[in-house]
C-alpha positions in Angstrom: 53.5 13.5 26.7 51.8 10.1 27.5 48.9 11.9 29.2 48.4 13.4 25.3 48.5 9.7 23.9 46.0 8.5 26.2 43.8 11.7 25.8 44.0 11.2 21.9 43.0 7.6 22.3 40.2 8.4 24.6 39.1 11.2 22.4 39.2 8.7 19.4 37.2 6.2 21.0 34.4 8.8 22.0 34.2 9.8 18.3 34.0 6.3 17.0 31.3 5.6 19.5 29.3 8.7 18.7 29.6 7.6 15.0 28.6 4.3 15.5 25.5 5.3 17.8 24.6 7.6 15.3 24.7 5.3 12.2 22.7 2.5 14.3 19.9 5.5 15.0 19.8 6.3 11.0 19.3 2.3 10.5 16.6 2.3 13.2 14.7 5.3 11.6 14.9 4.2 8.1 13.3 0.5 9.7 10.5 2.7 11.4 10.2 5.0 7.5 10.1 1.6 5.8 7.4 0.4 8.2 5.3 3.7 7.9 5.6 3.3 4.1 4.0 -0.2 4.2 1.3 1.3 6.8 0.3 3.9 4.1 -0.1 1.1 1.4 -2.1 -1.1 3.7 -4.8 1.4 4.8 -5.4 2.0 1.1 -6.0 -1.5 0.8 -8.1 -1.6 3.7 -10.1 1.4 2.1 -10.8 -0.5 -1.1 -11.8 -3.4 0.1 -15.5 -2.5 1.0 -16.3 -0.7 -2.0 -15.0 -3.7 -3.8 -17.3 -6.3 -1.7 -20.2 -3.8 -2.3 -19.6 -3.9 -5.9 -19.4 -7.9 -5.9 -22.4 -8.2 -3.5 -24.7 -7.3 -6.3 -23.5 -10.0 -8.9 -22.5 -12.9 -6.4 -25.4 -13.5 -3.9 -24.5 -17.1 -3.0 -20.7 -16.0 -2.5 -21.6 -15.0 1.3 -18.7 -17.2 2.7 -16.2 -15.6 0.4 -17.3 -12.3 1.3 -17.4 -12.9 4.9 -13.9 -14.2 4.8 -12.5 -11.4 3.1 -14.6 -8.6 5.3 -13.2 -10.6 8.3 -9.6 -10.7 7.4 -9.6 -7.1 6.8 -11.3 -6.0 10.3 -8.5 -8.6 12.0 -5.7 -7.1 10.2 -6.9 -3.6 11.0 -7.1 -4.8 14.6 -3.8 -5.6 14.9 -2.5 -2.8 12.9 0.0 -2.0 16.0 1.3 -5.6 16.2 4.8 -6.6 15.2 6.0 -7.4 11.7 5.8 -10.8 12.1 2.2 -11.2 13.4 1.1 -8.3 10.7 2.6 -10.2 7.8 0.6 -13.4 9.0 -2.7 -11.6 9.0 -2.1 -9.7 6.0 -1.0 -12.8 4.5 -4.3 -14.5 5.2 -6.2 -11.1 3.9 -4.2 -11.4 0.5 -5.4 -15.2 0.3 -9.4 -14.1 1.2 -8.8 -11.1 -1.7 -7.5 -13.8 -4.2 -10.4 -16.2 -3.4 -13.1 -13.2 -4.3 -11.2 -12.4 -7.4 -11.0 -16.1 -8.2 -15.0 -16.1 -7.6 -15.5 -13.2 -9.9 -14.0 -14.6 -12.8 -17.2 -16.9 -12.8 -19.3 -13.9 -12.9 -19.4 -12.1 -16.9 -21.3 -9.9 -16.0 -19.0 -8.5 -13.2 -16.2 -8.9 -14.8 -17.8 -6.3 -17.4 -18.7 -4.0 -14.8 -16.7 -0.9 -14.8 -17.0 -0.1 -11.0 -15.3 -3.6 -10.5 -12.5 -3.5 -12.9 -11.6 -0.2 -11.9 -11.6 -0.9 -8.1 -9.8 -4.4 -9.2 -6.9 -2.0 -11.0 -6.9 0.1 -8.2 -6.2 -3.5 -5.9 -3.8 -4.5 -8.1 -1.8 -1.6 -8.1 -2.1 -1.5 -4.5 -0.8 -4.8 -4.0 2.3 -3.9 -6.1 3.1 -1.1 -3.9 2.6 -2.9 -0.8 5.0 -5.6 -2.2 7.6 -2.7 -3.2 7.2 -1.4 0.7 7.9 -4.9 1.8 10.8 -5.3 0.1 12.2 -1.7 1.1 11.2 -2.7 4.7 13.0 -6.0 4.6 16.0 -4.2 2.9 16.1 -1.2 5.8 16.1 -4.3 8.4 18.4 -6.0 6.6 20.9 -3.0 7.2 19.8 -2.3 10.4 20.3 -5.8 11.9 23.7 -6.0 10.5 24.7 -3.1 12.0 23.4 -4.2 15.5 25.6 -7.6 14.9 28.8 -6.6 13.3 32.0 -5.8 15.3 32.5 -3.2 16.9 28.9 -1.9 16.4 27.2 -4.7 18.2 29.0 -3.7 21.6 27.9 0.1 20.9 24.3 -1.5 20.0 24.3 -3.8 23.3 25.5 -0.6 25.4 22.3 1.4 24.2 19.6 -0.9 24.0 19.4 -1.4 20.3 17.4 -4.2 19.5 17.1 -6.3 16.3 14.0 -5.6 14.1 11.7 -8.1 12.4 11.3 -9.1 8.9 7.8 -8.9 6.9 8.1 -12.2 6.0 4.9 -14.0 4.0 3.3 -16.9 5.7 0.6 -17.8 3.4 1.1 -20.4 1.4 -0.9 -18.5 -1.6 1.5 -16.0 -1.5 4.7 -18.4 -2.1 2.9 -20.2 -4.9 3.7 -19.2 -8.5 1.0 -17.3 -10.2 -1.2 -19.4 -12.9 -1.3 -17.8 -16.3 -4.4 -18.4 -18.6 -4.6 -17.7 -22.3 -8.1 -19.2 -22.8 
């Protein structure tokens, strides 16, 4: 009789471990999916930047430094595409800062601001930046849920047994991204 009790306890433990393991796998896959969504939007941004730079070049001939900063930041971001979330967030923040400077420079050129191609590219870039923001939020939410699973008892025991590592948040390091936007109605 007591062998059935022990066997029942073992079965319950095995089923619990399997359930926890599957939950950790789902969480890890959710983090990977969320990261892939960020990658899609970042690639879209990378594709827009050369067109934006070519459009701006014709108008802002003496703003070479700003254009080179954007190009350099884009190239570095593409080069580090397989880096971890922390490093990737840093270089993407630098790219965002460079793009912000480029768009600020464009404000000084009325002809450029009226150019339909520039306006369309600026709108596409703004839309892409919004999607990147939403993707980052989705990714960080997935990371939070997954990390909670890897740290909470009893799943922390299963996570340790099967070598589930915590995921890294996509945190903004660039100061320009932390500043409140300036609104002007002039």
